[in-house]
Structure formats: structure tokens, C-alpha cells
DRENGU-585498 format. One line per 8 residues: for each residue z, y negated, x negated of N, C-alpha, C. Coordinates in pm, whole numbers, padded with zeros to 5 digits, always signed. Example, Ala and Ser with C-alpha at 12.3 -4.5 7.8 and 13.67 -1.06 7.14 Angstrom:
BEGIN
+00780/+00569/-01319/+00780/+00450/-01230/+00780/+00330/-01320 ~ +00708/+00225/-01285/+00714/+00106/-01367/+00787/-00003/-01290 .
This chain:
BEGIN
+00000/+00118/-00085/+00000/+00000/+00000/+00000/-00125/-00090 ~ -00083/-00220/-00055/-00094/-00344/-00134/+00032/-00427/-00119 ~ +00071/-00488/-00231/+00189/-00575/-00231/+00155/-00705/-00158 ~ +00242/-00745/-00067/+00218/-00868/+00010/+00247/-00991/-00076 ~ +00155/-01085/-00074/+00170/-01209/-00149/+00263/-01303/-00073 ~ +00343/-01382/-00145/+00425/-01481/-00075/+00335/-01584/-00008 ~ +00385/-01641/+00100/+00304/-01740/+00170/+00278/-01860/+00080 ~ +00166/-01926/+00100/+00126/-02040/+00019/+00180/-02170/+00076 .
+00188/-02181/+00205/+00235/-02304/+00268/+00387/-02313/+00261 ~ +00439/-02433/+00230/+00583/-02454/+00217/+00636/-02539/+00331 ~ +00581/-02660/+00347/+00629/-02752/+00451/+00529/-02864/+00469 ~ +00542/-02938/+00577/+00464/-03060/+00598/+00556/-03177/+00569 ~ +00507/-03270/+00485/+00585/-03385/+00445/+00510/-03512/+00483 ~ +00562/-03593/+00575/+00493/-03719/+00606/+00478/-03806/+00482 ~ +00362/-03871/+00471/+00332/-03959/+00358/+00323/-04100/+00414 ~ +00419/-04182/+00378/+00433/-04316/+00433/+00388/-04421/+00333 .
+00297/-04507/+00374/+00254/-04620/+00292/+00333/-04742/+00338 ~ +00393/-04814/+00244/+00474/-04931/+00276/+00430/-05048/+00188 ~ +00452/-05170/+00238/+00419/-05289/+00162/+00514/-05307/+00043 ~ +00643/-05275/+00063/+00744/-05294/-00040/+00836/-05172/-00039 ~ +00838/-05098/-00148/+00912/-04971/-00151/+01063/-04990/-00153 ~ +01112/-05100/-00208/+01257/-05118/-00222/+01330/-05118/-00088 ~ +01289/-05201/+00010/+01359/-05196/+00139/+01344/-05061/+00208 ~ +01229/-04996/+00189/+01209/-04864/+00250/+01308/-04764/+00191 .
+01325/-04767/+00058/+01419/-04674/-00005/+01563/-04704/+00036 ~ +01598/-04832/+00045/+01734/-04868/+00090/+01759/-04816/+00230 ~ +01660/-04828/+00317/+01674/-04777/+00454/+01697/-04626/+00453 ~ +01612/-04554/+00379/+01626/-04409/+00376/+01758/-04365/+00314 ~ +01800/-04430/+00207/+01923/-04386/+00139/+02048/-04442/+00205 ~ +02052/-04573/+00228/+02174/-04635/+00281/+02194/-04612/+00429 ~ +02087/-04612/+00506/+02099/-04599/+00651/+02092/-04453/+00695 ~ +01995/-04381/+00644/+01972/-04245/+00692/+02034/-04136/+00607 .
+02088/-04171/+00490/+02155/-04072/+00407/+02064/-03981/+00328 ~ +01939/-04020/+00308/+01847/-03942/+00225/+01880/-03966/+00078 ~ +01836/-03874/-00008/+01849/-03889/-00153/+01711/-03902/-00213 ~ +01700/-03986/-00314/+01573/-04001/-00386/+01568/-03888/-00489 ~ +01474/-03795/-00471/+01460/-03683/-00563/+01360/-03710/-00674 ~ +01268/-03804/-00649/+01166/-03835/-00749/+01121/-03979/-00729 ~ +01098/-04050/-00841/+01059/-04191/-00831/+00974/-04227/-00951 ~ +00866/-04302/-00928/+00784/-04355/-01037/+00758/-04503/-01011 .
+00715/-04571/-01117/+00661/-04706/-01104/+00516/-04696/-01147 ~ +00431/-04772/-01079/+00290/-04777/-01117/+00216/-04647/-01109 ~ +00175/-04601/-00990/+00204/-04664/-00863/+00348/-04638/-00823 ~ +00405/-04730/-00747/+00543/-04715/-00704/+00548/-04609/-00593 ~ +00611/-04499/-00625/+00611/-04379/-00539/+00749/-04317/-00542 ~ +00791/-04263/-00429/+00920/-04193/-00423/+00910/-04075/-00327 ~ +00994/-03977/-00355/+01009/-03860/-00268/+01155/-03856/-00229 ~ +01182/-03869/-00099/+01321/-03869/-00051/+01342/-03746/+00037 .
+01467/-03696/+00035/+01496/-03572/+00106/+01638/-03572/+00161 ~ +01653/-03510/+00276/+01785/-03484/+00332/+01777/-03355/+00412 ~ +01858/-03258/+00376/+01871/-03131/+00449/+01737/-03062/+00475 ~ +01651/-03063/+00374/+01523/-02996/+00386/+01413/-03079/+00451 ~ +01445/-03198/+00498/+01345/-03289/+00555/+01313/-03395/+00451 ~ +01185/-03424/+00434/+01147/-03515/+00327/+01037/-03610/+00370 ~ +01024/-03719/+00295/+00915/-03815/+00308/+00864/-03849/+00170 ~ +00734/-03869/+00159/+00672/-03924/+00040/+00643/-04070/+00075 .
+00681/-04161/-00012/+00664/-04303/+00015/+00587/-04366/-00100 ~ +00481/-04437/-00066/+00397/-04503/-00165/+00385/-04651/-00130 ~ +00418/-04736/-00227/+00398/-04880/-00206/+00249/-04907/-00218 ~ +00194/-04968/-00114/+00050/-04991/-00110/+00021/-05113/-00024 ~ -00073/-05194/-00068/-00113/-05308/+00014/-00208/-05263/+00124 ~ -00257/-05142/+00113/-00345/-05086/+00216/-00283/-04958/+00267 ~ -00298/-04933/+00395/-00247/-04809/+00454/-00358/-04706/+00462 ~ -00455/-04716/+00372/-00568/-04625/+00376/-00596/-04571/+00237 .
-00653/-04454/+00230/-00701/-04395/+00106/-00852/-04407/+00113 ~ -00907/-04507/+00048/-01050/-04533/+00063/-01077/-04571/+00207 ~ -01159/-04495/+00271/-01190/-04518/+00412/-01112/-04422/+00501 ~ -01004/-04367/+00451/-00932/-04263/+00525/-00789/-04303/+00551 ~ -00736/-04255/+00660/-00596/-04273/+00691/-00520/-04147/+00651 ~ -00410/-04165/+00576/-00322/-04052/+00549/-00249/-04019/+00677 ~ -00246/-03894/+00714/-00174/-03854/+00833/-00066/-03752/+00799 ~ -00101/-03647/+00726/-00006/-03541/+00698/-00020/-03494/+00555 .
+00093/-03464/+00492/+00094/-03410/+00357/+00154/-03271/+00367 ~ +00078/-03170/+00326/+00121/-03031/+00337/+00144/-02977/+00197 ~ +00270/-02947/+00167/+00304/-02890/+00037/+00263/-02743/+00034 ~ +00195/-02706/-00074/+00155/-02567/-00094/+00195/-02525/-00236 ~ +00195/-02396/-00260/+00230/-02347/-00393/+00114/-02361/-00491 ~ -00011/-02343/-00442/-00127/-02340/-00530/-00245/-02408/-00462 ~ -00271/-02532/-00496/-00380/-02609/-00436/-00516/-02546/-00469 ~ -00531/-02499/-00591/-00660/-02443/-00632/-00691/-02314/-00556 .
-00590/-02233/-00529/-00611/-02111/-00451/-00652/-02146/-00308 ~ -00589/-02247/-00251/-00625/-02290/-00117/-00768/-02342/-00115 ~ -00804/-02422/-00215/-00940/-02475/-00224/-01042/-02361/-00233 ~ -01013/-02262/-00317/-01104/-02148/-00331/-01121/-02075/-00197 ~ -01011/-02061/-00125/-01015/-01995/+00006/-01101/-02073/+00106 ~ -01086/-02205/+00106/-01153/-02290/+00205/-01292/-02336/+00163 ~ -01327/-02321/+00036/-01450/-02379/-00019/-01576/-02350/+00064 ~ -01601/-02228/+00107/-01724/-02206/+00186/-01733/-02297/+00309 .
-01623/-02319/+00375/-01624/-02407/+00493/-01624/-02554/+00452 ~ -01556/-02586/+00343/-01552/-02726/+00297/-01689/-02772/+00250 ~ -01767/-02680/+00193/-01901/-02715/+00146/-01990/-02762/+00260 ~ -01957/-02724/+00384/-02035/-02765/+00500/-01992/-02901/+00555 ~ -01883/-02957/+00503/-01835/-03088/+00549/-01928/-03198/+00498 ~ -01932/-03312/+00567/-02015/-03424/+00519/-01970/-03469/+00380 ~ -02064/-03523/+00300/-02029/-03573/+00166/-01916/-03675/+00174 ~ -01821/-03663/+00083/-01708/-03755/+00079/-01590/-03716/+00165 .
-01604/-03611/+00245/-01492/-03570/+00331/-01392/-03480/+00259 ~ -01424/-03438/+00138/-01333/-03355/+00059/-01319/-03419/-00078 ~ -01194/-03443/-00120/-01166/-03500/-00251/-01068/-03408/-00322 ~ -01103/-03365/-00441/-01013/-03281/-00519/-01058/-03137/-00520 ~ -00967/-03054/-00569/-00831/-03081/-00616/-00832/-03173/-00738 ~ -00732/-03260/-00741/-00723/-03361/-00846/-00577/-03387/-00880 ~ -00547/-03399/-01011/-00413/-03434/-01055/-00389/-03583/-01030 ~ -00272/-03615/-00976/-00236/-03753/-00947/-00129/-03799/-01045 .
-00124/-03928/-01071/-00028/-03984/-01165/+00116/-03975/-01120 ~ +00139/-03941/-00996/+00276/-03930/-00945/+00323/-03785/-00938 ~ +00260/-03700/-01019/+00312/-03565/-01037/+00268/-03460/-00938 ~ +00160/-03484/-00867/+00110/-03387/-00771/-00036/-03354/-00803 ~ -00079/-03233/-00771/-00220/-03195/-00770/-00258/-03186/-00623 ~ -00364/-03258/-00584/-00391/-03273/-00442/-00535/-03241/-00405 ~ -00550/-03194/-00283/-00677/-03171/-00217/-00673/-03251/-00088 ~ -00768/-03343/-00070/-00772/-03426/+00050/-00892/-03385/+00134 .
-00868/-03365/+00264/-00974/-03324/+00355/-00972/-03417/+00476 ~ -01084/-03483/+00498/-01096/-03573/+00613/-01123/-03491/+00738 ~ -01045/-03517/+00842/-01062/-03450/+00970/-01171/-03522/+01049 ~ -01224/-03458/+01153/-01329/-03523/+01232/-01288/-03659/+01291 ~ -01160/-03678/+01319/-01115/-03805/+01376/-01091/-03912/+01271 ~ -01112/-03879/+01142/-01095/-03976/+01035/-00962/-03966/+00962 ~ -00863/-03899/+01020/-00738/-03879/+00950/-00757/-03781/+00836 ~ -00665/-03787/+00740/-00675/-03703/+00622/-00557/-03607/+00615 .
-00587/-03482/+00586/-00485/-03385/+00552/-00482/-03379/+00400 ~ -00365/-03400/+00344/-00347/-03392/+00199/-00267/-03266/+00170 ~ -00322/-03178/+00090/-00253/-03057/+00046/-00215/-03081/-00099 ~ -00087/-03062/-00133/-00044/-03092/-00268/+00056/-02993/-00323 ~ +00055/-02981/-00456/+00151/-02898/-00528/+00201/-02980/-00646 ~ +00329/-02965/-00676/+00387/-03036/-00790/+00324/-02984/-00919 ~ +00289/-03079/-01006/+00239/-03042/-01137/+00354/-02987/-01220 ~ +00324/-02890/-01302/+00425/-02839/-01394/+00451/-02941/-01502 .
+00569/-02941/-01559/+00604/-03036/-01666/+00498/-03031/-01775 ~ +00453/-03150/-01818/+00353/-03159/-01922/+00211/-03162/-01872 ~ +00189/-03134/-01742/+00056/-03142/-01682/+00031/-03284/-01635 ~ -00094/-03322/-01621/-00143/-03444/-01556/-00259/-03502/-01627 .
């Protein structure tokens, strides 16, 4: 009998774009009791978590990724494996509707897929230390 592989999907994490990250972080930490688990400057990005619930927060003057709206961020164990699985169907998508997989400066490897309504599903996995 073949050994069952662990599931690839971990959780869905909302990705919030804000004009100013500082008040957003104060709200999450001081008001809601979240902890900042990861933080960078340039781009200003944070990952906050409380009891298994998390948000990704990016300071941005635009709430769009190119011509796309971020809607959902889905954490996976292996972005490249997911891409390989979906590639035959992704190849049929209109040009520009699929971006990645690509390493990001904030420590994630991501695959972005534009949905028919224009929203974007972002699939991401944390880069291992020393990657990027």
C-alpha cells in the first residue's frame, strides 16, 4: 500500500494592505491581543497571529497587485509542487493571470492566480533560512 502524503494546504491567511503599518500593528497587538511573529522594513510587512488565526499586513499606497486585488492568501507546504499539479490548467489561463512561483523579499515563495472576477488567490510557503 502506498504511503499517504501529508496534506499540502495549511490555512488561509487574509492579506491586508494598509496605508500605514504602525497603527495597524498597534490595533492588532494592543486591541486584539495578536503577536507580531514576523516583521520587515522595505517593504514594510508583518505577520501577526493569535491562537492559530493570522493576518499578513503590507504597507502599501495601493490596495492592488498590479491590476489585481489581493483577496486570499493560502499557506501551503510546497508552492512548486502545487504549481506542477495545476500547470496544465494554468497554461489555459489568459496571459498575465498567473505570476510565479516567485521568491518575495518578505520571506515567502508565492504563486498568484487571478480569478475570473479579478480577485487574486496567493499561494505561499515560507522560504527556508538563507533562501531568497
